N, CA, C and O atoms as a Tinker XYZ file with bonds, in Angstrom:
   460  protein
     1  N    -79.019000   40.940000  -24.077000    73     2
     2  CA   -78.275000   39.220000  -22.994000    64     1     3
     3  C    -79.332000   37.926000  -23.739000    63     2     4     5
     4  O    -79.465000   36.816000  -23.224000    81     3
     5  N    -79.900000   38.287000  -24.819000    73     3     6
     6  CA   -80.654000   36.562000  -24.417000    64     5     7
     7  C    -79.482000   36.096000  -26.019000    63     6     8     9
     8  O    -79.230000   34.957000  -26.411000    81     7
     9  N    -79.115000   37.087000  -26.471000    73     7    10
    10  CA   -77.683000   36.801000  -27.107000    64     9    11
    11  C    -76.371000   35.914000  -26.702000    63    10    12    13
    12  O    -75.707000   35.105000  -27.349000    81    11
    13  N    -76.282000   36.370000  -25.454000    73    11    14
    14  CA   -74.950000   35.992000  -25.080000    64    13    15
    15  C    -75.279000   34.975000  -24.073000    63    14    16    17
    16  O    -74.377000   34.585000  -23.332000    81    15
    17  N    -76.675000   34.414000  -23.939000    73    15    18
    18  CA   -77.258000   33.001000  -23.135000    64    17    19
    19  C    -77.233000   32.170000  -24.457000    63    18    20    21
    20  O    -76.680000   31.103000  -24.190000    81    19
    21  N    -77.651000   32.217000  -25.955000    73    19    22
    22  CA   -78.016000   31.193000  -26.907000    64    21    23
    23  C    -76.511000   31.034000  -27.044000    63    22    24    25
    24  O    -76.080000   29.887000  -27.166000    81    23
    25  N    -75.627000   32.100000  -27.038000    73    23    26
    26  CA   -74.496000   31.056000  -27.779000    64    25    27
    27  C    -73.679000   30.687000  -26.166000    63    26    28    29
    28  O    -72.627000   30.049000  -26.206000    81    27
    29  N    -73.995000   30.935000  -25.413000    73    27    30
    30  CA   -73.381000   29.810000  -24.132000    64    29    31
    31  C    -74.285000   28.850000  -24.034000    63    30    32    33
    32  O    -74.089000   28.035000  -23.133000    81    31
    33  N    -75.319000   28.695000  -24.775000    73    31    34
    34  CA   -75.825000   27.499000  -24.658000    64    33    35
    35  C    -75.070000   26.565000  -25.858000    63    34    36    37
    36  O    -74.636000   25.434000  -25.635000    81    35
    37  N    -75.005000   27.144000  -26.970000    73    35    38
    38  CA   -74.673000   26.495000  -28.383000    64    37    39
    39  C    -72.989000   26.065000  -27.632000    63    38    40    41
    40  O    -72.297000   25.103000  -27.965000    81    39
    41  N    -72.715000   26.917000  -26.759000    73    39    42
    42  CA   -70.916000   26.423000  -26.720000    64    41    43
    43  C    -70.725000   25.417000  -25.630000    63    42    44    45
    44  O    -69.645000   24.903000  -25.336000    81    43
    45  N    -72.147000   25.134000  -24.929000    73    43    46
    46  CA   -71.970000   23.765000  -23.822000    64    45    47
    47  C    -72.113000   22.561000  -24.749000    63    46    48    49
    48  O    -71.289000   21.647000  -24.725000    81    47
    49  N    -73.207000   22.570000  -25.599000    73    47    50
    50  CA   -73.429000   21.674000  -26.450000    64    49    51
    51  C    -72.589000   20.931000  -27.490000    63    50    52    53
    52  O    -72.623000   19.749000  -27.833000    81    51
    53  N    -71.765000   22.030000  -27.926000    73    51    54
    54  CA   -70.606000   21.708000  -28.667000    64    53    55
    55  C    -69.409000   21.611000  -28.172000    63    54    56    57
    56  O    -68.375000   21.603000  -28.840000    81    55
    57  N    -69.501000   21.522000  -26.802000    73    55    58
    58  CA   -68.521000   21.598000  -26.496000    64    57    59
    59  C    -67.634000   19.582000  -26.069000    63    58    60    61
    60  O    -67.909000   18.952000  -25.048000    81    59
    61  N    -67.138000   19.326000  -26.629000    73    59    62
    62  CA   -66.123000   17.390000  -26.372000    64    61    63
    63  C    -66.057000   17.402000  -25.277000    63    62    64    65
    64  O    -65.554000   18.248000  -24.538000    81    63
    65  N    -66.771000   16.063000  -24.951000    73    63    66
    66  CA   -66.337000   15.695000  -23.666000    64    65    67
    67  C    -65.633000   14.314000  -23.903000    63    66    68    69
    68  O    -65.250000   13.852000  -24.978000    81    67
    69  N    -65.539000   13.674000  -22.449000    73    67    70
    70  CA   -65.133000   12.139000  -23.216000    64    69    71
    71  C    -66.576000   11.809000  -22.774000    63    70    72    73
    72  O    -66.719000   10.587000  -22.772000    81    71
    73  N    -67.450000   12.320000  -22.482000    73    71    74
    74  CA   -68.748000   10.961000  -22.736000    64    73    75
    75  C    -69.173000   11.054000  -24.228000    63    74    76    77
    76  O    -69.607000   10.139000  -24.927000    81    75
    77  N    -68.915000   12.609000  -24.637000    73    75    78
    78  CA   -69.505000   12.767000  -26.536000    64    77    79
    79  C    -68.476000   12.143000  -27.400000    63    78    80    81
    80  O    -68.760000   11.393000  -28.334000    81    79
    81  N    -67.332000   12.460000  -27.076000    73    79    82
    82  CA   -66.957000   11.258000  -28.095000    64    81    83
    83  C    -66.601000    9.650000  -27.649000    63    82    84    85
    84  O    -66.043000    8.893000  -28.444000    81    83
    85  N    -66.973000    9.250000  -26.349000    73    83    86
    86  CA   -67.085000    7.482000  -26.092000    64    85    87
    87  C    -68.377000    7.437000  -27.380000    63    86    88    89
    88  O    -68.139000    6.697000  -28.335000    81    87
    89  N    -69.942000    8.359000  -27.384000    73    87    90
    90  CA   -70.716000    8.063000  -27.983000    64    89    91
    91  C    -71.011000    7.773000  -29.783000    63    90    92    93
    92  O    -71.806000    7.101000  -30.439000    81    91
    93  N    -69.699000    8.845000  -30.121000    73    91    94
    94  CA   -69.713000    8.688000  -31.689000    64    93    95
    95  C    -69.136000    7.812000  -32.018000    63    94    96    97
    96  O    -68.315000    7.133000  -31.402000    81    95
    97  N    -69.651000    7.710000  -33.412000    73    95    98
    98  CA   -68.841000    6.734000  -34.043000    64    97    99
    99  C    -67.963000    7.794000  -35.254000    63    98   100   101
   100  O    -68.412000    8.671000  -35.991000    81    99
   101  N    -66.495000    7.252000  -35.067000    73    99   102
   102  CA   -65.547000    8.225000  -35.995000    64   101   103
   103  C    -65.960000    7.397000  -37.511000    63   102   104   105
   104  O    -65.364000    6.578000  -38.211000    81   103
   105  N    -66.974000    7.917000  -37.573000    73   103   106
   106  CA   -67.590000    7.619000  -39.024000    64   105   107
   107  C    -65.916000    7.605000  -40.492000    63   106   108   109
   108  O    -65.496000    6.870000  -41.386000    81   107
   109  N    -65.538000    9.043000  -39.788000    73   107   110
   110  CA   -64.414000    9.540000  -41.289000    64   109   111
   111  C    -63.599000    8.405000  -41.294000    63   110   112   113
   112  O    -63.231000    7.929000  -42.368000    81   111
   113  N    -63.131000    7.700000  -39.762000    73   111   114
   114  CA   -61.885000    7.272000  -39.922000    64   113   115
   115  C    -62.054000    5.703000  -40.575000    63   114   116   117
   116  O    -61.173000    4.962000  -41.012000    81   115
   117  N    -63.779000    5.445000  -40.454000    73   115   118
   118  CA   -63.907000    4.553000  -41.148000    64   117   119
   119  C    -64.062000    4.292000  -42.782000    63   118   120   121
   120  O    -63.980000    3.322000  -43.536000    81   119
   121  N    -64.336000    5.733000  -42.896000    73   119   122
   122  CA   -64.649000    5.846000  -44.644000    64   121   123
   123  C    -63.218000    5.989000  -44.880000    63   122   124   125
   124  O    -63.011000    5.267000  -45.856000    81   123
   125  N    -62.256000    6.453000  -44.572000    73   123   126
   126  CA   -60.957000    6.442000  -44.961000    64   125   127
   127  C    -60.418000    5.221000  -45.218000    63   126   128   129
   128  O    -59.717000    4.920000  -46.183000    81   127
   129  N    -60.776000    4.517000  -44.301000    73   127   130
   130  CA   -60.058000    2.701000  -44.256000    64   129   131
   131  C    -60.376000    2.665000  -45.292000    63   130   132   133
   132  O    -59.638000    2.916000  -46.245000    81   131
   133  N    -61.808000    2.275000  -45.376000    73   131   134
   134  CA   -62.398000    2.051000  -46.691000    64   133   135
   135  C    -61.715000    2.108000  -47.962000    63   134   136   137
   136  O    -60.960000    1.449000  -48.677000    81   135
   137  N    -62.243000    3.041000  -47.915000    73   135   138
   138  CA   -61.353000    4.047000  -49.481000    64   137   139
   139  C    -59.579000    3.630000  -49.736000    63   138   140   141
   140  O    -58.861000    3.369000  -50.701000    81   139
   141  N    -59.453000    3.732000  -48.523000    73   139   142
   142  CA   -57.788000    3.380000  -48.627000    64   141   143
   143  C    -57.469000    1.884000  -49.182000    63   142   144   145
   144  O    -56.535000    1.467000  -49.867000    81   143
   145  N    -58.749000    1.155000  -48.550000    73   143   146
   146  CA   -58.090000   -1.051000  -48.516000    64   145   147
   147  C    -58.980000   -0.965000  -50.201000    63   146   148   149
   148  O    -58.381000   -1.390000  -51.189000    81   147
   149  N    -60.486000   -0.351000  -50.351000    73   147   150
   150  CA   -60.559000   -0.523000  -52.049000    64   149   151
   151  C    -59.822000   -0.519000  -52.640000    63   150   152   153
   152  O    -59.346000   -1.559000  -53.093000    81   151
   153  N    -59.167000    1.222000  -53.047000    73   151   154
   154  CA   -57.973000    1.701000  -53.721000    64   153   155
   155  C    -56.980000    1.176000  -53.789000    63   154   156   157
   156  O    -56.401000    1.310000  -54.867000    81   155
   157  N    -56.179000    0.202000  -52.544000    73   155   158
   158  CA   -54.776000   -0.249000  -52.759000    64   157   159
   159  C    -55.708000   -1.706000  -53.530000    63   158   160   161
   160  O    -55.656000   -1.752000  -54.759000    81   159
   161  N    -56.374000   -2.632000  -52.930000    73   159   162
   162  CA   -57.025000   -3.577000  -53.548000    64   161   163
   163  C    -56.649000   -3.236000  -55.059000    63   162   164   165
   164  O    -55.684000   -3.704000  -55.664000    81   163
   165  N    -57.765000   -2.165000  -55.652000    73   163   166
   166  CA   -58.040000   -2.026000  -57.187000    64   165   167
   167  C    -56.577000   -2.020000  -58.206000    63   166   168   169
   168  O    -56.242000   -2.663000  -59.201000    81   167
   169  N    -55.905000   -0.894000  -57.344000    73   167   170
   170  CA   -54.724000   -0.887000  -57.615000    64   169   171
   171  C    -53.605000   -2.289000  -57.845000    63   170   172   173
   172  O    -52.769000   -2.583000  -58.700000    81   171
   173  N    -53.959000   -2.731000  -56.969000    73   171   174
   174  CA   -52.755000   -4.333000  -56.747000    64   173   175
   175  C    -53.748000   -4.984000  -58.135000    63   174   176   177
   176  O    -53.159000   -5.208000  -59.193000    81   175
   177  N    -55.021000   -5.213000  -58.046000    73   175   178
   178  CA   -55.444000   -5.968000  -59.042000    64   177   179
   179  C    -55.789000   -5.219000  -60.450000    63   178   180   181
   180  O    -56.429000   -5.863000  -61.282000    81   179
   181  N    -55.319000   -3.649000  -60.801000    73   179   182
   182  CA   -54.690000   -3.832000  -62.016000    64   181   183
   183  C    -53.508000   -3.760000  -62.171000    63   182   184   185
   184  O    -53.060000   -3.579000  -63.304000    81   183
   185  N    -52.720000   -3.877000  -61.127000    73   183   186
   186  CA   -50.926000   -4.451000  -61.749000    64   185   187
   187  C    -51.021000   -5.485000  -62.268000    63   186   188   189
   188  O    -50.690000   -5.737000  -63.426000    81   187
   189  N    -51.596000   -6.401000  -61.290000    73   187   190
   190  CA   -51.404000   -8.266000  -61.589000    64   189   191
   191  C    -52.032000   -8.126000  -62.833000    63   190   192   193
   192  O    -51.344000   -8.701000  -63.675000    81   191
   193  N    -53.153000   -7.556000  -63.385000    73   191   194
   194  CA   -54.152000   -7.684000  -64.515000    64   193   195
   195  C    -52.945000   -7.677000  -65.421000    63   194   196   197
   196  O    -52.289000   -8.512000  -66.045000    81   195
   197  N    -52.936000   -6.400000  -65.228000    73   195   198
   198  CA   -51.801000   -5.939000  -66.623000    64   197   199
   199  C    -50.549000   -6.595000  -66.878000    63   198   200   201
   200  O    -50.098000   -6.838000  -67.997000    81   199
   201  N    -49.901000   -6.927000  -65.540000    73   199   202
   202  CA   -48.484000   -7.958000  -65.620000    64   201   203
   203  C    -48.631000   -8.442000  -66.395000    63   202   204   205
   204  O    -48.022000   -8.269000  -67.451000    81   203
   205  N    -50.143000   -9.843000  -66.046000    73   203   206
   206  CA   -50.406000  -11.317000  -66.750000    64   205   207
   207  C    -50.982000  -11.067000  -67.763000    63   206   208   209
   208  O    -51.268000  -12.098000  -68.372000    81   207
   209  N    -51.520000   -9.523000  -68.593000    73   207   210
   210  CA   -51.825000   -9.530000  -69.955000    64   209   211
   211  C    -50.999000   -9.408000  -71.074000    63   210   212   213
   212  O    -51.270000   -9.558000  -72.265000    81   211
   213  N    -49.730000   -9.050000  -70.403000    73   211   214
   214  CA   -49.200000   -7.962000  -71.289000    64   213   215
   215  C    -47.828000   -9.199000  -70.910000    63   214   216   217
   216  O    -47.725000  -10.019000  -71.822000    81   215
   217  N    -46.970000   -9.388000  -69.916000    73   215   218
   218  CA   -46.072000  -10.229000  -70.737000    64   217   219
   219  C    -45.450000  -11.383000  -68.958000    63   218   220   221
   220  O    -44.388000  -11.798000  -68.494000    81   219
   221  N    -46.459000  -11.406000  -68.705000    73   219   222
   222  CA   -46.098000  -12.542000  -67.555000    64   221   223
   223  C    -46.450000  -14.212000  -67.752000    63   222   224   225
   224  O    -46.810000  -15.127000  -67.012000    81   223
   225  N    -46.124000  -14.044000  -69.197000    73   223   226
   226  CA   -46.444000  -15.562000  -69.316000    64   225   227
   227  C    -45.050000  -16.275000  -69.314000    63   226   228   229
   228  O    -44.996000  -17.406000  -68.832000    81   227
   229  N    -43.480000  -15.467000  -70.014000    73   227   230
   230  CA   -42.797000  -16.610000  -69.905000    64   229   231
   231  C    -41.657000  -15.913000  -68.661000    63   230   232   233
   232  O    -40.483000  -16.283000  -68.648000    81   231
   233  N    -42.091000  -15.069000  -67.839000    73   231   234
   234  CA   -41.288000  -14.505000  -66.808000    64   233   235
   235  C    -41.880000  -15.898000  -65.016000    63   234   236   237
   236  O    -42.946000  -15.817000  -64.406000    81   235
   237  N    -41.243000  -16.463000  -64.856000    73   235   238
   238  CA   -42.323000  -17.368000  -63.455000    64   237   239
   239  C    -41.370000  -16.384000  -62.256000    63   238   240   241
   240  O    -41.836000  -16.096000  -61.154000    81   239
   241  N    -40.485000  -16.113000  -62.551000    73   239   242
   242  CA   -40.034000  -15.359000  -61.243000    64   241   243
   243  C    -40.703000  -13.798000  -60.875000    63   242   244   245
   244  O    -40.714000  -13.069000  -59.884000    81   243
   245  N    -41.044000  -13.761000  -61.746000    73   243   246
   246  CA   -41.325000  -12.232000  -61.887000    64   245   247
   247  C    -43.100000  -12.315000  -61.659000    63   246   248   249
   248  O    -43.724000  -11.437000  -61.065000    81   247
   249  N    -43.706000  -13.503000  -62.237000    73   247   250
   250  CA   -44.773000  -13.823000  -61.626000    64   249   251
   251  C    -45.711000  -14.446000  -59.848000    63   250   252   253
   252  O    -46.768000  -14.423000  -59.217000    81   251
   253  N    -44.026000  -15.011000  -59.848000    73   251   254
   254  CA   -44.107000  -15.236000  -57.920000    64   253   255
   255  C    -44.511000  -14.401000  -57.184000    63   254   256   257
   256  O    -45.471000  -14.346000  -56.415000    81   255
   257  N    -43.372000  -13.435000  -57.572000    73   255   258
   258  CA   -43.074000  -12.051000  -57.022000    64   257   259
   259  C    -44.093000  -11.195000  -56.750000    63   258   260   261
   260  O    -44.556000  -10.916000  -55.644000    81   259
   261  N    -44.527000  -10.658000  -58.181000    73   259   262
   262  CA   -46.071000  -10.334000  -58.370000    64   261   263
   263  C    -47.612000  -10.776000  -57.579000    63   262   264   265
   264  O    -48.578000  -10.087000  -57.252000    81   263
   265  N    -47.301000  -12.341000  -57.449000    73   263   266
   266  CA   -48.494000  -12.677000  -56.727000    64   265   267
   267  C    -48.163000  -12.927000  -55.695000    63   266   268   269
   268  O    -49.035000  -13.574000  -55.117000    81   267
   269  N    -46.812000  -12.648000  -54.765000    73   267   270
   270  CA   -46.748000  -12.398000  -53.613000    64   269   271
   271  C    -47.010000  -10.996000  -52.812000    63   270   272   273
   272  O    -47.279000  -10.565000  -51.691000    81   271
   273  N    -46.780000  -10.633000  -53.985000    73   271   274
   274  CA   -47.128000   -8.868000  -53.697000    64   273   275
   275  C    -48.387000   -8.421000  -53.720000    63   274   276   277
   276  O    -48.810000   -7.388000  -53.201000    81   275
   277  N    -49.293000   -9.650000  -54.662000    73   275   278
   278  CA   -50.898000   -8.932000  -54.418000    64   277   279
   279  C    -51.172000   -9.766000  -52.907000    63   278   280   281
   280  O    -51.498000   -8.940000  -52.054000    81   279
   281  N    -51.143000  -10.611000  -52.580000    73   279   282
   282  CA   -51.289000  -11.399000  -51.444000    64   281   283
   283  C    -51.302000  -10.699000  -50.347000    63   282   284   285
   284  O    -52.184000  -10.677000  -49.488000    81   283
   285  N    -49.702000   -9.770000  -50.400000    73   283   286
   286  CA   -49.491000   -8.895000  -48.829000    64   285   287
   287  C    -50.646000   -7.963000  -48.838000    63   286   288   289
   288  O    -51.508000   -7.784000  -47.978000    81   287
   289  N    -50.464000   -7.377000  -50.061000    73   287   290
   290  CA   -51.878000   -6.145000  -50.285000    64   289   291
   291  C    -52.864000   -6.268000  -49.902000    63   290   292   293
   292  O    -53.563000   -5.268000  -49.736000    81   291
   293  N    -53.391000   -7.675000  -49.566000    73   291   294
   294  CA   -54.465000   -8.515000  -49.756000    64   293   295
   295  C    -54.478000   -8.159000  -48.219000    63   294   296   297
   296  O    -55.133000   -7.322000  -47.597000    81   295
   297  N    -53.438000   -9.169000  -47.778000    73   295   298
   298  CA   -53.263000   -9.584000  -46.510000    64   297   299
   299  C    -53.276000   -7.998000  -45.552000    63   298   300   301
   300  O    -53.992000   -7.891000  -44.557000    81   299
   301  N    -52.621000   -7.161000  -45.909000    73   299   302
   302  CA   -52.330000   -5.880000  -45.047000    64   301   303
   303  C    -54.254000   -5.039000  -44.886000    63   302   304   305
   304  O    -54.858000   -4.597000  -43.909000    81   303
   305  N    -54.601000   -5.151000  -46.238000    73   303   306
   306  CA   -56.323000   -4.290000  -46.351000    64   305   307
   307  C    -56.844000   -5.026000  -45.201000    63   306   308   309
   308  O    -57.459000   -4.554000  -44.245000    81   307
   309  N    -56.558000   -6.100000  -45.392000    73   307   310
   310  CA   -57.441000   -7.180000  -44.444000    64   309   311
   311  C    -57.160000   -6.908000  -42.737000    63   310   312   313
   312  O    -57.989000   -6.624000  -41.873000    81   311
   313  N    -55.843000   -7.087000  -42.623000    73   311   314
   314  CA   -55.784000   -6.727000  -41.233000    64   313   315
   315  C    -56.157000   -5.308000  -40.213000    63   314   316   317
   316  O    -56.301000   -5.160000  -38.999000    81   315
   317  N    -56.226000   -4.335000  -41.472000    73   315   318
   318  CA   -56.221000   -2.960000  -41.009000    64   317   319
   319  C    -57.939000   -2.800000  -40.905000    63   318   320   321
   320  O    -58.530000   -2.229000  -39.988000    81   319
   321  N    -58.613000   -3.506000  -42.177000    73   319   322
   322  CA   -60.112000   -3.372000  -41.869000    64   321   323
   323  C    -60.985000   -4.332000  -40.629000    63   322   324   325
   324  O    -62.105000   -4.339000  -40.120000    81   323
   325  N    -59.794000   -5.047000  -40.531000    73   323   326
   326  CA   -59.981000   -5.890000  -39.249000    64   325   327
   327  C    -59.828000   -5.187000  -37.674000    63   326   328   329
   328  O    -60.842000   -5.182000  -36.975000    81   327
   329  N    -58.631000   -4.632000  -37.159000    73   327   330
   330  CA   -57.866000   -4.004000  -36.760000    64   329   331
   331  C    -59.010000   -2.542000  -36.523000    63   330   332   333
   332  O    -59.655000   -2.413000  -35.482000    81   331
   333  N    -59.035000   -2.228000  -36.886000    73   331   334
   334  CA   -59.809000   -0.658000  -36.837000    64   333   335
   335  C    -61.836000   -0.653000  -36.935000    63   334   336   337
   336  O    -62.467000    0.073000  -36.167000    81   335
   337  N    -62.436000   -1.404000  -37.794000    73   335   338
   338  CA   -64.330000   -1.656000  -37.878000    64   337   339
   339  C    -64.513000   -2.411000  -36.500000    63   338   340   341
   340  O    -63.713000   -3.039000  -35.805000    81   339
   341  N    -65.806000   -2.132000  -36.364000    73   339   342
   342  CA   -66.397000   -2.810000  -35.341000    64   341   343
   343  C    -66.582000   -3.899000  -36.124000    63   342   344   345
   344  O    -66.658000   -3.927000  -37.353000    81   343
   345  N    -66.697000   -5.362000  -34.861000    73   343   346
   346  CA   -67.190000   -6.293000  -35.309000    64   345   347
   347  C    -68.707000   -6.417000  -36.563000    63   346   348   349
   348  O    -68.763000   -6.863000  -37.709000    81   347
   349  N    -69.694000   -5.829000  -35.712000    73   347   350
   350  CA   -71.077000   -5.379000  -36.556000    64   349   351
   351  C    -70.816000   -4.912000  -38.274000    63   350   352   353
   352  O    -71.439000   -5.206000  -39.294000    81   351
   353  N    -69.584000   -4.048000  -38.029000    73   351   354
   354  CA   -69.542000   -3.352000  -39.332000    64   353   355
   355  C    -69.125000   -5.309000  -39.868000    63   354   356   357
   356  O    -70.074000   -6.016000  -40.207000    81   355
   357  N    -68.127000   -5.717000  -39.858000    73   355   358
   358  CA   -67.475000   -6.154000  -40.849000    64   357   359
   359  C    -68.414000   -7.816000  -40.782000    63   358   360   361
   360  O    -68.175000   -8.677000  -41.629000    81   359
   361  N    -69.384000   -8.027000  -39.741000    73   359   362
   362  CA   -70.124000   -8.812000  -39.839000    64   361   363
   363  C    -70.779000   -8.307000  -40.874000    63   362   364   365
   364  O    -71.067000   -9.331000  -41.494000    81   363
   365  N    -71.289000   -7.244000  -41.594000    73   363   366
   366  CA   -72.127000   -6.928000  -42.500000    64   365   367
   367  C    -71.141000   -7.151000  -43.874000    63   366   368   369
   368  O    -71.553000   -7.815000  -44.825000    81   367
   369  N    -69.835000   -6.540000  -43.868000    73   367   370
   370  CA   -69.320000   -6.769000  -44.524000    64   369   371
   371  C    -68.999000   -8.038000  -45.414000    63   370   372   373
   372  O    -69.000000   -8.060000  -46.645000    81   371
   373  N    -68.717000   -9.116000  -44.539000    73   371   374
   374  CA   -68.892000  -10.384000  -45.173000    64   373   375
   375  C    -69.015000  -10.585000  -45.934000    63   374   376   377
   376  O    -68.044000  -10.583000  -46.691000    81   375
   377  N    -70.497000  -10.989000  -46.495000    73   375   378
   378  CA   -70.836000  -11.193000  -47.625000    64   377   379
   379  C    -71.195000  -10.501000  -48.783000    63   378   380   381
   380  O    -71.888000  -10.968000  -49.686000    81   379
   381  N    -70.544000   -8.990000  -48.730000    73   379   382
   382  CA   -70.494000   -8.127000  -49.177000    64   381   383
   383  C    -69.343000   -7.991000  -50.232000    63   382   384   385
   384  O    -69.207000   -7.402000  -51.305000    81   383
   385  N    -68.425000   -8.966000  -49.284000    73   383   386
   386  CA   -66.790000   -8.333000  -50.227000    64   385   387
   387  C    -66.486000   -9.317000  -51.215000    63   386   388   389
   388  O    -65.385000   -9.068000  -51.705000    81   387
   389  N    -66.960000  -10.223000  -51.653000    73   387   390
   390  CA   -67.473000  -11.242000  -52.734000    64   389   391
   391  C    -67.647000  -10.176000  -54.071000    63   390   392   393
   392  O    -66.888000   -9.786000  -54.958000    81   391
   393  N    -68.844000   -9.971000  -53.768000    73   391   394
   394  CA   -69.115000   -9.086000  -54.919000    64   393   395
   395  C    -68.533000   -7.575000  -55.062000    63   394   396   397
   396  O    -68.341000   -7.138000  -56.196000    81   395
   397  N    -68.205000   -6.649000  -53.749000    73   395   398
   398  CA   -67.287000   -5.617000  -54.279000    64   397   399
   399  C    -66.427000   -6.408000  -55.169000    63   398   400   401
   400  O    -66.610000   -6.208000  -56.369000    81   399
   401  N    -65.381000   -7.402000  -54.786000    73   399   402
   402  CA   -63.640000   -7.602000  -55.868000    64   401   403
   403  C    -64.694000   -8.057000  -56.903000    63   402   404   405
   404  O    -64.636000   -7.379000  -57.929000    81   403
   405  N    -65.700000   -9.078000  -56.914000    73   403   406
   406  CA   -65.963000   -9.060000  -58.538000    64   405   407
   407  C    -66.432000   -8.181000  -59.356000    63   406   408   409
   408  O    -66.381000   -8.395000  -60.567000    81   407
   409  N    -66.956000   -7.070000  -58.866000    73   407   410
   410  CA   -67.394000   -5.509000  -59.701000    64   409   411
   411  C    -65.932000   -4.881000  -59.912000    63   410   412   413
   412  O    -65.697000   -4.223000  -60.926000    81   411
   413  N    -65.043000   -5.081000  -59.016000    73   411   414
   414  CA   -63.929000   -4.665000  -59.729000    64   413   415
   415  C    -62.512000   -5.480000  -60.104000    63   414   416   417
   416  O    -61.297000   -5.313000  -59.996000    81   415
   417  N    -63.109000   -6.104000  -60.426000    73   415   418
   418  CA   -62.324000   -7.021000  -61.529000    64   417   419
   419  C    -63.159000   -6.910000  -62.709000    63   418   420   421
   420  O    -62.504000   -7.090000  -63.736000    81   419
   421  N    -64.173000   -6.716000  -62.867000    73   419   422
   422  CA   -65.143000   -6.501000  -64.076000    64   421   423
   423  C    -64.776000   -4.949000  -64.600000    63   422   424   425
   424  O    -64.705000   -4.670000  -65.797000    81   423
   425  N    -64.566000   -4.035000  -63.575000    73   423   426
   426  CA   -64.686000   -2.846000  -63.905000    64   425   427
   427  C    -63.242000   -2.850000  -64.373000    63   426   428   429
   428  O    -62.830000   -1.882000  -65.011000    81   427
   429  N    -62.577000   -3.705000  -64.144000    73   427   430
   430  CA   -60.898000   -3.257000  -65.109000    64   429   431
   431  C    -60.773000   -3.758000  -66.850000    63   430   432   433
   432  O    -60.164000   -3.259000  -67.796000    81   431
   433  N    -61.499000   -4.753000  -66.751000    73   431   434
   434  CA   -62.110000   -5.488000  -68.095000    64   433   435
   435  C    -61.754000   -3.919000  -69.268000    63   434   436   437
   436  O    -60.663000   -3.824000  -69.830000    81   435
   437  N    -62.598000   -3.102000  -69.406000    73   435   438
   438  CA   -62.478000   -1.826000  -70.276000    64   437   439
   439  C    -61.215000   -1.500000  -70.372000    63   438   440   441
   440  O    -60.493000   -1.494000  -71.369000    81   439
   441  N    -60.842000   -1.060000  -68.613000    73   439   442
   442  CA   -59.373000    0.018000  -68.448000    64   441   443
   443  C    -58.264000   -0.798000  -69.328000    63   442   444   445
   444  O    -57.322000   -0.219000  -69.871000    81   443
   445  N    -58.528000   -2.508000  -69.427000    73   443   446
   446  CA   -57.368000   -3.011000  -69.749000    64   445   447
   447  C    -57.287000   -3.397000  -71.376000    63   446   448   449
   448  O    -56.324000   -3.943000  -71.913000    81   447
   449  N    -58.356000   -3.042000  -71.942000    73   447   450
   450  CA   -58.694000   -3.135000  -73.381000    64   449   451
   451  C    -57.952000   -1.627000  -73.733000    63   450   452   453
   452  O    -57.110000   -1.795000  -74.615000    81   451
   453  N    -58.019000   -0.478000  -73.369000    73   451   454
   454  CA   -57.182000    0.381000  -73.290000    64   453   455
   455  C    -55.676000    0.977000  -73.774000    63   454   456   457
   456  O    -55.212000    1.881000  -74.469000    81   455
   457  N    -55.198000   -0.234000  -72.867000    73   455   458
   458  CA   -53.017000   -0.561000  -73.008000    64   457   459
   459  C    -53.118000   -1.565000  -73.836000    63   458   460
   460  O    -52.105000   -2.134000  -74.243000    81   459
């Protein structure tokens, strides 16, 4: 009988309720949004850097198009982050974002030298 009581208590504790869902932070969703945005920014920066280091000097129309696509990626990433993350997290990220962007650009230098 003691085993069933313990199991019943664990079921009650682990039972999701509306009150518990309001108190829990959806950290998996926040991590997913952050990683998707960082990956999109990294790939966009890589594509733009690859274009300008290899053939982007002569074709002005393609350079403008690539720059507009890059700005679109940055805008979409920023919009998703602002729409999903809480204001406290955004306030903490504001001073760190230029440092993260600089680290991403610097980390691209060895990768671009391989191609």
